[in-house]
Backbone as JSON, one array per atom type, in Angstrom:
{
  "sequence": "MSAMHKTRADKSPDAGADQSASNAAAGALLRPARLADFINYRIYHLNRVALTASGLHLRARAGVSRREWRMLSFLGEQPGTRLTELADSAGLDKVLASRAVHALVERGLVRRDTREQDRRAAAFSLTAEGEAIYQVAFAEARAFNARLAACLSEEEAAQLSHCLDKLHAQAEHLLTESRALPRTVPAPADDPLALWRKR",
  "N": [[1.12, -1.13, 0.36], [0.31, 2.45, -0.9], [2.16, 5.6, 0.33], [0.13, 7.59, 0.65], [-2.35, 6.23, 0.13], [-2.28, 4.68, 2.86], [-1.99, 7.02, 3.98], [-4.45, 7.64, 4.01], [-6.25, 5.85, 4.71], [-5.77, 5.92, 7.06], [-7.94, 7.91, 7.76], [-10.24, 7.43, 8.24], [-13.73, 6.55, 7.84], [-15.33, 6.39, 10.59], [-13.43, 7.16, 11.82], [-13.05, 9.45, 11.72], [-15.5, 10.69, 13.21], [-15.01, 9.78, 15.96], [-13.6, 11.29, 16.32], [-14.64, 13.43, 15.97], [-16.65, 13.4, 18.07], [-15.74, 13.74, 19.87], [-14.16, 16.48, 20.46], [-16.87, 17.41, 20.39], [-17.24, 16.52, 23.05], [-15.35, 17.79, 24.53], [-15.6, 20.42, 23.76], [-17.47, 21.43, 25.22], [-17.28, 20.27, 28.02], [-15.87, 22.05, 28.55], [-16.84, 24.74, 27.75], [-19.58, 25.03, 28.18], [-22.63, 24.45, 27.76], [-25.46, 24.12, 28.17], [-27.14, 22.98, 30.56], [-26.44, 20.47, 32.01], [-24.12, 20.16, 31.21], [-22.45, 21.45, 33.15], [-19.91, 20.47, 35.13], [-18.99, 19.72, 37.12], [-21.62, 19.32, 38.5], [-22.36, 16.85, 36.2], [-20.15, 15.67, 37.82], [-22.12, 15.35, 39.73], [-24.61, 14.02, 40.15], [-23.13, 11.73, 39.3], [-21.29, 11.42, 41.4], [-23.94, 10.87, 43.28], [-25.33, 8.79, 41.92], [-23.75, 6.58, 42.2], [-22.63, 6.48, 44.9], [-25.48, 5.98, 45.49], [-25.71, 2.8, 44.54], [-24.06, 1.69, 45.74], [-23.92, 2.45, 48.12], [-27.3, 0.18, 49.11], [-25.25, -2.0, 48.39], [-23.46, -1.58, 50.64], [-25.28, -1.92, 51.92], [-26.58, -4.23, 51.69], [-24.09, -7.14, 51.35], [-23.16, -5.98, 53.92], [-24.55, -5.54, 56.15], [-24.18, -2.62, 56.45], [-24.67, 1.2, 56.57], [-23.68, 3.58, 53.67], [-22.79, 5.43, 55.76], [-22.21, 4.97, 57.94], [-20.25, 2.8, 57.07], [-17.56, 4.19, 57.16], [-17.6, 5.75, 58.97], [-15.95, 3.39, 60.62], [-14.19, 2.87, 58.39], [-12.57, 5.7, 59.01], [-12.35, 4.69, 61.0], [-10.78, 1.74, 61.56], [-8.38, 2.63, 59.94], [-7.29, 5.17, 61.46], [-7.38, 4.28, 64.22], [-8.32, 5.08, 67.69], [-8.91, 7.24, 67.78], [-10.29, 10.81, 68.32], [-14.18, 12.1, 68.4], [-13.99, 14.98, 67.19], [-12.21, 14.34, 65.33], [-12.85, 12.74, 64.47], [-14.95, 13.69, 62.67], [-13.86, 15.05, 60.98], [-11.96, 13.76, 59.53], [-14.2, 12.11, 58.14], [-15.73, 13.87, 57.29], [-18.14, 14.88, 57.92], [-20.54, 16.61, 60.01], [-20.01, 17.87, 63.41], [-22.7, 16.7, 64.42], [-23.46, 14.73, 63.36], [-22.76, 12.72, 63.32], [-21.88, 12.08, 65.49], [-23.77, 11.0, 65.97], [-24.62, 8.86, 64.91], [-21.17, 7.34, 65.7], [-22.2, 6.87, 68.1], [-24.04, 4.79, 67.26], [-22.79, 2.99, 66.65], [-21.27, 1.9, 68.75], [-23.16, 1.37, 70.02], [-23.94, -1.45, 69.15], [-22.27, -2.19, 69.77], [-19.38, -2.5, 67.61], [-17.65, -0.5, 67.8], [-15.67, 0.63, 70.22], [-15.15, 2.88, 73.02], [-13.06, 5.62, 74.35], [-11.27, 6.76, 76.82], [-8.77, 9.26, 77.32], [-5.7, 9.53, 79.1], [-4.71, 11.76, 79.36], [-6.37, 14.13, 78.32], [-9.34, 13.55, 79.86], [-11.79, 14.4, 79.92], [-12.35, 14.47, 75.91], [-13.07, 11.97, 74.35], [-11.7, 8.63, 72.86], [-11.94, 7.12, 69.58], [-11.87, 4.31, 69.11], [-12.72, 0.38, 66.95], [-13.8, -2.3, 67.93], [-12.92, -5.94, 68.95], [-15.24, -7.3, 66.75], [-16.16, -4.41, 64.77], [-14.1, -4.62, 63.74], [-14.05, -6.66, 62.11], [-16.62, -7.08, 61.09], [-15.52, -4.39, 59.81], [-13.06, -4.7, 58.09], [-15.24, -6.8, 56.04], [-16.56, -5.13, 54.79], [-14.84, -3.1, 54.22], [-13.78, -5.19, 52.03], [-15.53, -5.44, 50.0], [-16.73, -3.2, 48.89], [-14.08, -1.71, 47.99], [-14.17, -4.08, 45.97], [-16.94, -3.08, 44.73], [-15.98, -0.4, 43.7], [-14.02, -1.3, 41.59], [-16.23, -2.8, 40.8], [-16.97, -0.46, 38.96], [-15.26, 0.86, 38.37], [-14.44, -0.86, 36.05], [-15.22, -0.01, 33.46], [-13.22, 1.09, 32.63], [-10.35, 1.38, 30.84], [-6.58, 0.49, 31.33], [-5.03, 3.21, 31.06], [-6.53, 5.05, 31.13], [-8.09, 4.97, 33.33], [-5.52, 6.22, 34.51], [-5.55, 8.37, 33.49], [-7.82, 9.36, 34.52], [-6.91, 9.56, 37.43], [-5.6, 11.52, 37.18], [-6.96, 13.75, 36.46], [-8.36, 14.33, 38.05], [-7.23, 15.07, 40.18], [-5.99, 16.99, 39.32], [-8.36, 18.05, 38.82], [-9.4, 18.85, 41.76], [-7.72, 20.27, 43.04], [-7.52, 22.9, 41.76], [-10.0, 23.68, 42.18], [-10.25, 23.61, 45.26], [-8.1, 26.16, 45.28], [-10.1, 28.19, 43.91], [-11.4, 28.32, 45.6], [-10.87, 29.33, 47.59], [-9.81, 31.59, 47.02], [-12.51, 32.43, 45.91], [-13.51, 32.9, 48.67], [-13.3, 35.72, 49.23], [-14.82, 37.24, 47.88], [-17.22, 40.05, 48.2], [-19.75, 39.59, 49.98], [-23.36, 40.07, 49.03], [-25.61, 38.64, 50.09], [-27.0, 36.41, 51.89], [-24.52, 34.19, 53.71], [-24.74, 30.75, 53.62], [-25.87, 28.91, 56.42], [-24.85, 26.96, 56.47], [-22.18, 24.18, 55.85], [-21.09, 24.61, 51.68], [-20.81, 21.57, 51.3], [-22.33, 19.43, 53.07], [-25.05, 18.88, 52.29], [-24.23, 16.62, 50.96], [-22.59, 15.32, 52.76], [-24.66, 14.68, 54.58], [-24.96, 11.51, 53.2]],
  "CA": [[-0.09, 0.24, 0.26], [0.77, 3.43, -1.5], [2.13, 5.79, 1.58], [-1.29, 8.72, 0.3], [-3.56, 5.24, 0.15], [-2.16, 4.25, 3.74], [-3.08, 8.27, 4.8], [-6.51, 7.21, 3.92], [-7.42, 4.75, 5.3], [-6.5, 6.12, 8.16], [-8.75, 9.05, 7.63], [-11.78, 6.25, 8.2], [-15.07, 8.1, 8.46], [-15.02, 5.86, 11.73], [-12.13, 7.75, 12.83], [-13.56, 11.08, 11.88], [-16.04, 10.93, 13.15], [-14.9, 9.94, 16.91], [-12.32, 12.28, 17.24], [-15.56, 14.85, 16.7], [-17.64, 13.57, 19.61], [-14.4, 13.84, 21.12], [-14.1, 17.54, 20.22], [-17.87, 17.93, 20.73], [-16.98, 16.54, 24.57], [-14.51, 18.74, 25.54], [-16.13, 22.27, 23.77], [-19.46, 20.73, 26.46], [-16.99, 20.65, 29.43], [-15.15, 23.23, 29.03], [-17.23, 26.16, 27.36], [-21.07, 24.34, 28.74], [-23.81, 25.63, 26.52], [-26.12, 24.32, 29.78], [-27.04, 22.92, 32.73], [-25.67, 19.08, 32.23], [-23.01, 19.93, 30.53], [-21.16, 21.46, 34.07], [-18.79, 19.74, 35.77], [-20.13, 20.34, 38.55], [-23.33, 18.95, 37.33], [-21.74, 15.81, 36.11], [-19.6, 14.98, 39.68], [-22.4, 16.04, 41.58], [-25.12, 12.77, 39.16], [-21.94, 10.35, 38.67], [-21.34, 10.92, 42.9], [-25.56, 10.57, 43.62], [-25.81, 7.56, 41.9], [-22.47, 5.84, 42.26], [-22.68, 6.38, 45.98], [-27.1, 5.33, 45.4], [-25.34, 1.76, 44.38], [-22.55, 0.89, 46.42], [-24.9, 1.75, 49.67], [-27.28, -0.71, 48.94], [-24.39, -2.9, 48.29], [-22.62, -2.5, 51.28], [-25.78, -3.01, 53.45], [-26.98, -6.16, 51.78], [-23.14, -7.51, 51.68], [-21.74, -6.38, 55.37], [-24.67, -4.84, 57.05], [-23.55, -1.59, 57.25], [-25.07, 1.91, 55.1], [-22.21, 4.47, 53.71], [-21.61, 6.8, 56.57], [-21.77, 4.25, 58.79], [-18.69, 2.54, 57.22], [-17.37, 5.34, 56.77], [-17.0, 5.68, 60.15], [-16.07, 1.99, 60.35], [-12.94, 2.89, 57.85], [-11.56, 5.94, 59.63], [-11.11, 3.96, 62.53], [-9.87, 0.78, 60.6], [-7.56, 3.21, 59.68], [-6.71, 5.38, 62.57], [-7.5, 3.88, 65.36], [-7.93, 6.06, 69.06], [-9.88, 8.78, 66.82], [-11.48, 11.12, 69.24], [-14.69, 12.53, 67.22], [-13.68, 16.19, 66.28], [-11.32, 13.96, 64.4], [-13.38, 11.29, 63.54], [-15.79, 14.12, 62.06], [-13.58, 16.11, 59.32], [-11.89, 13.49, 58.67], [-15.19, 11.44, 57.55], [-16.66, 14.59, 55.48], [-19.75, 14.92, 58.62], [-20.64, 17.65, 60.98], [-20.03, 17.35, 64.26], [-24.13, 16.14, 65.41], [-24.52, 13.25, 62.39], [-20.38, 11.81, 63.71], [-21.65, 11.89, 66.84], [-24.98, 10.13, 66.08], [-23.33, 8.15, 63.55], [-20.66, 6.6, 66.34], [-22.54, 6.51, 69.0], [-25.36, 3.76, 67.33], [-22.02, 2.05, 66.17], [-21.41, 2.24, 70.72], [-24.45, 0.79, 70.61], [-23.86, -2.71, 67.87], [-21.12, -3.42, 69.63], [-18.19, -2.46, 66.19], [-16.68, 0.98, 68.72], [-15.88, 1.32, 71.67], [-15.6, 4.52, 73.85], [-12.28, 5.36, 75.39], [-10.63, 7.94, 77.42], [-7.84, 9.54, 76.78], [-5.18, 10.03, 80.81], [-4.28, 13.57, 78.91], [-7.55, 15.04, 78.92], [-10.45, 12.39, 80.56], [-12.85, 14.94, 78.94], [-12.41, 14.13, 75.04], [-13.32, 11.08, 74.2], [-11.07, 8.51, 71.44], [-13.27, 5.63, 69.68], [-11.41, 2.89, 68.53], [-13.27, -0.92, 66.9], [-13.73, -3.38, 69.07], [-13.02, -6.7, 68.13], [-16.68, -7.64, 65.65], [-16.28, -4.31, 63.91], [-12.45, -5.19, 63.5], [-14.23, -7.49, 61.27], [-17.22, -5.9, 59.75], [-14.87, -3.3, 58.55], [-12.67, -5.94, 56.6], [-15.82, -7.41, 54.38], [-16.84, -3.7, 54.5], [-13.55, -2.77, 52.81], [-13.39, -5.87, 50.77], [-16.99, -5.29, 49.25], [-16.18, -1.78, 49.49], [-13.04, -2.87, 47.62], [-15.07, -5.11, 44.91], [-17.25, -2.85, 43.94], [-15.07, -0.23, 43.25], [-13.11, -2.77, 40.85], [-16.52, -3.04, 38.59], [-17.19, 0.1, 39.15], [-14.05, 1.13, 37.34], [-13.84, -1.74, 34.72], [-15.44, 0.63, 32.43], [-12.21, 2.53, 31.79], [-9.43, 0.86, 30.45], [-5.5, 1.14, 32.76], [-4.76, 4.88, 30.17], [-8.23, 5.62, 31.11], [-7.63, 4.87, 35.12], [-4.76, 6.83, 35.53], [-6.04, 9.4, 33.44], [-8.97, 9.76, 35.05], [-7.41, 9.67, 38.52], [-4.42, 12.7, 37.24], [-7.85, 14.52, 35.74], [-9.2, 14.29, 39.84], [-5.98, 15.34, 41.15], [-6.14, 18.69, 38.86], [-9.42, 19.42, 39.55], [-9.73, 19.26, 42.97], [-7.17, 21.8, 43.35], [-8.71, 23.85, 41.14], [-11.28, 23.86, 42.82], [-9.47, 24.43, 46.31], [-7.89, 27.6, 44.78], [-11.01, 28.95, 43.76], [-12.52, 28.17, 47.33], [-9.72, 30.42, 49.11], [-10.59, 33.0, 46.19], [-14.41, 33.39, 46.73], [-13.67, 32.81, 50.53], [-12.54, 36.71, 48.99], [-15.36, 37.7, 47.34], [-17.46, 40.72, 48.62], [-21.08, 39.56, 50.53], [-23.99, 40.22, 49.11], [-26.3, 37.02, 49.63], [-26.59, 36.05, 53.22], [-23.72, 33.18, 54.0], [-24.92, 29.81, 53.55], [-25.24, 28.41, 57.27], [-24.21, 24.56, 56.74], [-21.51, 23.62, 54.81], [-21.75, 23.89, 51.58], [-21.16, 19.96, 51.26], [-23.49, 18.8, 53.86], [-25.7, 17.35, 51.5], [-23.33, 14.71, 50.71], [-22.61, 14.52, 53.99], [-25.76, 13.39, 54.92], [-26.42, 10.95, 52.99]],
  "C": [[0.71, 1.51, 0.15], [0.54, 4.46, 0.31], [0.69, 7.16, 0.96], [-1.69, 7.72, 0.4], [-3.15, 4.94, 1.6], [-3.19, 5.53, 5.06], [-5.04, 8.28, 4.55], [-6.92, 7.19, 4.18], [-7.54, 4.76, 6.49], [-6.81, 6.8, 8.87], [-9.87, 8.52, 7.46], [-13.05, 7.57, 8.4], [-15.09, 8.12, 9.51], [-14.37, 6.64, 12.6], [-12.91, 9.03, 12.81], [-14.52, 11.56, 12.91], [-16.33, 10.69, 15.26], [-14.13, 10.87, 16.75], [-13.55, 13.64, 16.44], [-16.44, 14.9, 17.42], [-16.18, 13.7, 19.78], [-14.21, 14.75, 21.62], [-14.85, 17.73, 20.55], [-18.1, 17.87, 21.94], [-16.58, 17.73, 25.16], [-15.1, 19.83, 24.94], [-17.6, 22.12, 24.76], [-18.15, 20.91, 27.26], [-16.75, 22.1, 29.48], [-15.96, 25.0, 28.57], [-18.73, 25.19, 27.26], [-21.59, 25.87, 28.38], [-25.21, 25.4, 27.26], [-25.96, 23.35, 30.5], [-26.1, 21.46, 33.38], [-24.69, 18.93, 31.3], [-21.83, 20.78, 31.29], [-20.12, 20.08, 34.15], [-18.83, 19.2, 36.69], [-21.27, 19.69, 38.89], [-23.0, 17.43, 37.37], [-21.37, 15.22, 36.94], [-20.55, 15.3, 40.27], [-23.07, 14.42, 41.11], [-24.3, 11.55, 39.27], [-21.81, 10.46, 40.28], [-22.58, 10.47, 43.05], [-25.75, 9.07, 43.14], [-24.25, 6.49, 41.87], [-22.82, 5.78, 44.49], [-24.33, 5.32, 46.51], [-25.96, 3.57, 45.33], [-24.41, 1.44, 45.44], [-23.28, 0.98, 48.16], [-25.7, 0.83, 49.6], [-26.32, -2.01, 48.6], [-23.79, -3.65, 49.44], [-24.09, -3.04, 52.37], [-26.02, -3.97, 52.91], [-25.82, -7.09, 51.41], [-22.89, -7.2, 53.4], [-22.27, -5.73, 56.12], [-24.34, -3.77, 56.63], [-24.39, -0.58, 55.57], [-23.39, 2.42, 55.19], [-21.92, 4.72, 54.67], [-21.93, 5.89, 58.04], [-20.5, 2.7, 58.32], [-17.99, 3.04, 56.43], [-16.49, 5.81, 57.42], [-15.87, 4.55, 60.33], [-13.79, 2.02, 59.65], [-12.25, 4.1, 58.88], [-10.74, 5.01, 60.62], [-10.59, 3.02, 62.55], [-8.2, 1.66, 60.41], [-6.6, 3.85, 60.67], [-7.65, 5.19, 63.78], [-7.14, 5.09, 66.6], [-8.1, 7.58, 68.52], [-10.75, 9.9, 67.99], [-12.43, 11.67, 67.77], [-15.57, 13.55, 66.91], [-13.06, 15.92, 64.89], [-12.01, 13.22, 63.62], [-14.64, 12.25, 61.82], [-16.34, 14.78, 60.93], [-13.22, 14.95, 58.55], [-13.25, 11.63, 57.17], [-16.11, 12.46, 57.03], [-18.17, 14.86, 56.52], [-19.74, 15.89, 60.0], [-20.37, 16.82, 62.22], [-21.27, 16.4, 64.9], [-23.78, 14.4, 64.28], [-22.71, 12.55, 63.38], [-21.03, 12.12, 65.03], [-22.4, 10.97, 66.85], [-24.42, 8.45, 66.13], [-22.18, 6.97, 64.94], [-20.27, 6.43, 67.45], [-23.56, 5.24, 68.31], [-24.24, 3.01, 67.28], [-21.7, 1.11, 67.48], [-22.12, 0.37, 70.47], [-24.52, -1.1, 70.35], [-22.94, -3.07, 68.85], [-19.61, -2.97, 68.87], [-17.4, -1.02, 66.98], [-17.09, 0.64, 69.61], [-14.92, 2.57, 72.11], [-13.81, 4.33, 75.15], [-12.6, 6.28, 75.92], [-9.49, 7.96, 77.32], [-7.54, 9.51, 78.49], [-4.39, 11.59, 79.78], [-5.46, 14.78, 79.31], [-8.79, 14.13, 78.75], [-11.84, 13.23, 79.63], [-13.31, 15.04, 77.02], [-11.66, 12.06, 74.82], [-12.6, 10.02, 73.35], [-11.8, 7.25, 71.08], [-11.68, 4.59, 68.81], [-12.22, 2.06, 67.32], [-12.5, -1.63, 67.58], [-13.38, -5.15, 68.14], [-14.13, -7.42, 66.47], [-16.48, -6.67, 65.43], [-15.28, -4.25, 63.11], [-13.17, -5.93, 62.13], [-15.46, -7.55, 60.25], [-16.68, -5.05, 58.98], [-14.28, -4.32, 57.97], [-13.57, -6.67, 55.96], [-16.12, -6.94, 54.09], [-15.81, -3.81, 53.36], [-13.61, -4.44, 51.97], [-14.74, -5.51, 49.99], [-17.05, -4.35, 48.72], [-15.3, -2.08, 48.07], [-13.81, -3.17, 46.07], [-15.73, -3.65, 44.23], [-17.1, -1.31, 43.13], [-14.01, -0.28, 41.39], [-14.77, -2.95, 39.99], [-17.25, -1.5, 38.49], [-16.26, 0.84, 37.74], [-14.19, 0.05, 36.01], [-14.32, -1.41, 33.48], [-13.83, 0.83, 31.38], [-11.06, 0.59, 31.52], [-8.2, 1.16, 31.62], [-4.93, 2.77, 32.11], [-5.5, 5.55, 31.42], [-7.65, 6.29, 32.6], [-6.4, 6.02, 35.78], [-5.13, 8.16, 34.57], [-6.57, 10.54, 33.49], [-8.25, 10.35, 36.6], [-6.09, 11.09, 38.43], [-5.43, 14.2, 37.08], [-8.62, 15.55, 37.21], [-8.59, 14.92, 40.23], [-6.16, 17.26, 40.42], [-7.43, 19.51, 39.49], [-9.67, 19.48, 40.83], [-8.28, 20.59, 43.46], [-6.53, 23.0, 43.24], [-9.3, 24.68, 41.64], [-10.91, 24.17, 44.42], [-9.13, 25.78, 45.9], [-9.42, 28.53, 44.89], [-11.97, 28.69, 44.96], [-12.03, 29.11, 47.56], [-9.98, 31.79, 47.68], [-11.91, 34.0, 46.1], [-14.6, 33.33, 47.45], [-13.63, 35.09, 49.95], [-13.56, 37.51, 49.11], [-16.53, 38.4, 48.81], [-19.35, 39.79, 48.78], [-21.84, 40.15, 49.93], [-25.18, 39.88, 49.45], [-26.47, 36.87, 50.88], [-25.72, 35.0, 53.09], [-24.5, 31.76, 53.97], [-24.8, 29.7, 55.82], [-24.64, 27.25, 57.28], [-23.19, 25.08, 55.92], [-21.7, 24.18, 53.6], [-20.91, 22.27, 51.05], [-21.08, 19.12, 52.27], [-24.06, 18.23, 53.56], [-25.62, 16.87, 51.45], [-22.96, 14.28, 51.57], [-23.55, 13.31, 54.31], [-26.28, 12.35, 54.9], [-25.83, 9.53, 53.28]]
}
């Protein structure tokens, strides 16, 4: 095959259509023309669907809710954590974190300890039963994550991870900038992520 014929073969209608679709998708993300094109909107709905599915999966396979899984996970990785630290780590406000951790204490999955340095500040750790359920829940969550990511190739997964890191850093930068803007309406009483955290 000549170089000219090879070039023509490479530029098949399918390849051209794929490139056009890719360009259109990039254009919609960078220059949204409708609500469904915005990055925030797409990530929110992906998160909502994936969280709902994973929550049902965890309840059926491990007997814990998403919130309980988060608490067990952080206590499994950071035993002896105080309530305020646990709330920050799990992305929950202190009231919700308190309810969740005390429910786990009542179920015998979490142990409440008092620190000698500060007897007013209780620390929490997993009990033996809590550790066992944590291991089961972690394995199930990992399996769900693998199924969710199965539609991606290794290259796509690496690109997605890199892009998420970049978007997170950019969002943090924009948040810092936005906090310096003049307020024309009263600021919301709740954290902007409160709705997600209550799930």
